[in-house]
N, C-alpha and C positions, 0 to 999 in steps of 0.2 A: 839551289834553296826551292821551296815549296811556294808557287806563286798564286796559289789559291786563295781566293777572298771567302771567308766565313761570315764577315760581316764585322761592324763597328763594336769595339769594347766601350768607348766613351760615347756618352750622351749627343755630343756636339761634333759636328765635322766641319773641317777648315778645308778650304779649296782655294787658294791664291788668298785675297784679303776677306773672302766670304766665309761667313760662319753660321752656321744653319744647325736647327735640332735634327736629329738623326730620327728616321720613322721607326716605330718598333720592328717592322719586318725587314729594316735592315741591322737591326743588332745582333750580334752573336746569341744564337738559342740558347745556349748555356747560361748566359748572364740573366736571360728572362725566367729560366727555370728555377735558379738559386739565385736571387736579388742578393748584391753584394752591398748597395749602397741607397739611399733615397731615390736616385734618378734611375736605377733600375726597377724599383717598386713603382716608380711614376710611369714606367713603360706600360706595366701590366694594367694600372688603372686607365691610360689612355685605350687599350684594347678592350677593356671592359666597358667604358665609354662608347666606343665606335659599336660595340656590339648592341648595348642599350638603344643607341640612337638609330639603328636600322630596324631593331624590333618596334620602336615607336613609329617609325615613320610607315613600317608594314602595317600598323595596327589603326593609326590616325583616320585614314580615310572613313573607317567603318563605327566611328564614334561620333556622337552628337557634339554639335559646336559647343553648347553648355559644358560637354564633360572636357571637351580640349582647352576651353577657357580655365575650368577650374583646376586641369592639371597644369597649365601654363602659370597660374597663379601660385600654385604650390612649389613648382620647380624654381620659381623667382623668388618666392620666400625661402625656399631651402639656399640660395647662394647667399645669402645674408649669414649663414652658420659660420662658414670658414671663417668670413670675415669678423665676426665676434670673437671668435677664439684666437685670432690675429691679435685684434686689438686687445683682449685679454692679457696675450703673452707678450705683447710689446709695451703694455702700459707702465711698468717700471722704468723701461729705457725712455719713452718720451718723457716721464715725470722726472727723470735726472737730467734730461737734455734742456727740458724746459726751465728748471731750477737753475742750472750753469747760465743760460742764456739771460734771465732775469737779472742774476747777479750781475753777469757782464754790463747789462744795460744800467743796472744801479750805480756802477763804479763810473761811467760817463757821466760829464756835466749837464748834458741835455738829452733829452728823450726826442725819437723821430715820431712825429705825429702824423697820421694820413685822415685827410678830411675828405 
């Protein structure tokens, strides 16, 4: 049998009882070139993030403090965008679960009130 190791196919690696995310450079190159699922796509996003991080670290010392703070504010604001998308996508499930919970509470004789 061929014992050469080309990399991991899965995004997670388990050794004994420990489970960890596989680094992009540990993945099979073919999976990164032709993504087959969301995890493969995320590995490409992680590589792009690392590149952007290195560029920002290299350029950062040459910027003024006000520009750095402005960029920090912009990127902190941009972090809210994925959260808002997730809230919108999950709102039907939250609404359904809340209605079920309130229905169960009304079936009981007493309510638990925290003061």
